[in-house]
N, C-alpha and C positions, 0 to 999 in steps of 0.2 A: 602459477605457483604462489603459495601463501607463506609468509613468515609465521613464526610461532605467535607473535603478537597479534597479527591479523586473524589467524586461525582461532585463537583464543577469544577474540572479540566477537567474531561471527558465530561461533558455536556456543559461546557463553560457558566455556570450560576453562577454569583457571589454569594458567601456564604450569604451575607446580603439579597440578593434578594430571595434566597432559603428560608431563615427563614421568610421573609416577606410574601411570597406566601403560606407558610405552615400555618402561623398564620391567614392570611386574607382570604385565599380561601380553606384551608384544603388540599392543593396540596403537593405531595411528603412527606406524613406524615411518617417520619422515625420512626423505632423502637428505643428503648433505651436500652443501656447496664445497668448492675447493678450499674455502676458509672454515669448513666444518660447521656451518650454520644450517639449522633445520629448515627445510622447505616442504610444504604439504601440497598434495595434488587435489584436484576436484573430487576424485573418487574418495579420498580420505575425508574430505569435507562432508560429503554426503553420508559416509559411514559414521562420522562423529555426530552429525545431527540426529541420525536415527538412533544411535546408541544412547545419546543424551536423553532423548524422548523416552525410550524404553526404561532407562535407569530411573527417571523421574516417575515412572509408572510402576515401580516396585521390583524391577529385575536387577539382579546383582551383576556387577561388572565382570566378575569371574565367569559367570554363565554366558554373558553376551559376547565376551572376547573369543569364545570358541565357535561362534556362529558365522556362517557365510552371509554374503549380502542378501541372497535369496531367502535365507532363513530369517534374517532380521526383518525383511519385508513381510514375511508371513506372520511373524509375531505382531508387527505393527498393525497389519490389517485385521488380524483376529482379536487382539487384545486392546488396541488403542483407538482405531478408526471408528469403532462403534460406540465409544463412550460419549458423554455429553460434550457440548461445544468447548467448555472450559478445559476438559481433559484431552480432547482430540484435536484441538486447534493446531498444535505443533506438528501433528502428523500431516495435516493438509498443507501447512506452510512448507514443511520439508519436501513434500512431493512436488509442489510448485517450483521450489528452488532446484530440485533435481531435474525437472523438466527444462528449466531455463539453462542450467549448466550444460545439459546434453542436447539442447534444441529438440526436445522430445515432444512433438505435438500430440501423439497418442496418449502419453502419460498425462499431459495437461488436460486433454478432453475428458479422460476418465476421472481425474481428480476433481475437476470443476463439476461434472455431472453428478458424481456421488455426493459431493459436499452440498450443493444446492438442494438436491433431493432430500438430504437428511436434515438440514438446518434452515432452509429457506434463504432467499436471496439477501435479505437485509442482515440477518445474523451472520451469514457466511461472509458478506462483505466486511462487516464491522470486525469480526473476530479472526478472520483468516486472511482475506485479501489485503487489508490495511497492514497487518503484521508482516505479510509476505513482502510488501513493498518497503516496509521499514527495514527489513533485512537486506533487500536489494540495494537500498540506499546506503547501507553500511558497506556492502560490497563495493559500490561505486566510489565511495569516499576513500576506500583503501586502494583504488585503482587496480583492483584484482578481479573484477568482473568485466568482461568485454562489453562495451556499449551495445554490441549486437545481441548479447544475451538478455540485457535489460529491455531492449526494444522488442525482442521476440516475445517476452512474457507480457509486456505492456500492451502490445497490439492484439494479442490473443484475448486478454482481459477486456479490452475496449470492444472487440467484436462481440463478445458475449453480452455485455451490457447494452450495446446498441441493438443487438438482436432482440433482447427483452423489451426494449423501447418499441421496436418495429411491430412486435406482437400485440402491443397495446392498441386499443381503439379509443383514442383520447376523447373524453367527454368533459367539457369544462363546466364545473359546478361551483367554482370559487369566483368571487368578484375581483380578486386581486391577481395581478400578473407578476412574473419574475423575469428579470434580465440576468442571464448567466454568461460569464466570460472569464478569461484569464488575462491579466495585465501584461504589458511588454516583458519579454524575456522569461515568461512562464509557459512551460509546455506540458506539465504534468496534468493531463486532461481526464484521467480516469475518475477522480473524485467528482469533477464537474459533471461528467456524463452520468454518473450514478445519481447525483442530485437531480438531474433532469428526469431520470426514471422515477424517483420518489415524488417529485412534483406532479408529474403526469398521472401517477397512480392516485394522487390526492386531489385531482381535478383542477389543477392550475394551468393557465396559459403560460407557456414558456417561450421566451425569445432567446435563442441560443446562438452565441457568436463564436465560441470555440477558443482556441489557444492563441497566445501572443498577439492580443488585439491592440493596435495602436490607439492611444488615448484620444487622439484627434477624431478617430472614426466614431466615437461616442457622441460627438456633437450632433450629427445628423439624426441619430435615434432620439436624442433629447428633444429635437425640434419636431420630429414626426409623430412620436408616440408618448403617451403618458405612462410612466413606469412606477409601479407601486413598491416593488422590492428588487434589490440588486444583490446578487451573490457572486463573489470573486475569490480566487485563491492566491496565496503567496507561499509556495513550498520551496522553490529553488533559491539558492543564495543570490542568483542573478536578479530575480524579481524583488527579493527582499531589500536589495541595495537601494531601490528607488520606490519602495512601497509607500512612504510618506507622501511623495509627490503624486503617486497614483491615487491615494486616498483623497488628497485635497482636490485633485483635478476632477475626480468622479463626483465629489460633493458639490463642486462649483457648477456642474452640469445637471445634477439631479438633487437639488436641495430639499425637495419635498419627499423624495423616495427614502424608504428604509433600506439601510445598507448593511451587508453582512460580509465579513472577511473571514475565510477559513485559513488559519495559520497557527504556528506554534510561537509566534513572536509575542513579546511583552512590550507593547507600545505605550507611549506616554498617554495616560488617561485624558489629559486636557486636549490633546490633539484628536483623540478618538471622539470625545464628547463634542468638540467643535465641529467635526466633520460628520457627526451623527452616524457613526459607524460602530457596529458591534462585532467583537471577535467570536467566532465559533471554533471550538477546539475538538469537538467530537460529534459523531453522528446523532447521538441522542438529543443534543441541544438543537440540532437542525430539525429533527422529527418533532420536537416539542413546539417549535416555531410554526411549522407548516400544518400541524394537526390541531391547532387551537380552534 
């Protein structure tokens, strides 16, 4: 169950608006605790996400409030799903979240298949999958999405990207290689796997180590193989706590390598310059680097 504050943050519907819509249209009628506090269910969450998307695409709340769940879905598929990526991204995000909340593999498969066919893997990843996991992250921070739901969605996404990698017949056309890994206490592997797919598509040799890699294990690689480029991620708060140590250790072992960190952190420029490490904040930056 979600408090009104949590519900508002996840759906991006103002709390005053939520109360107004409930009183005026009977929408999102929350249950009440013994102390008369509003609490919202998963079903109401999905309904709110769908109505918010339709409202932003021109439908009036008075009209939407009369529609059943199945009718809202019909409107979304007919009027929103077929628009361009900027207009339809929320539709696909909502469907992924609905699949996660209900552990619905069939809905996930349908959403992924339709989205990739319409927009292509790269645009779909950038505009839908990343936004989906941003929402999931918000759920997780509020402690109102079960870790099982997050892992359910994460594993399905990983399987899709790994399947796309397996279908590739790697042909190395680039002279530079890439070492990919996640530092200690970092387990969010989807972005790293997708980076591997992009690198293989662009003809690079990729040395992939995976998640939660002990820094000491990098010593052997540094001794055995010359590395041109290094890509690592710091997304979770756990890995961020020690990221400076990770950056400095990686630089000490790979002084001649170009190093790239994917993170939303704002680190001290002097530290980054000394460690010869650049921050990547979005997929376009990465594509510009590998497609030069």
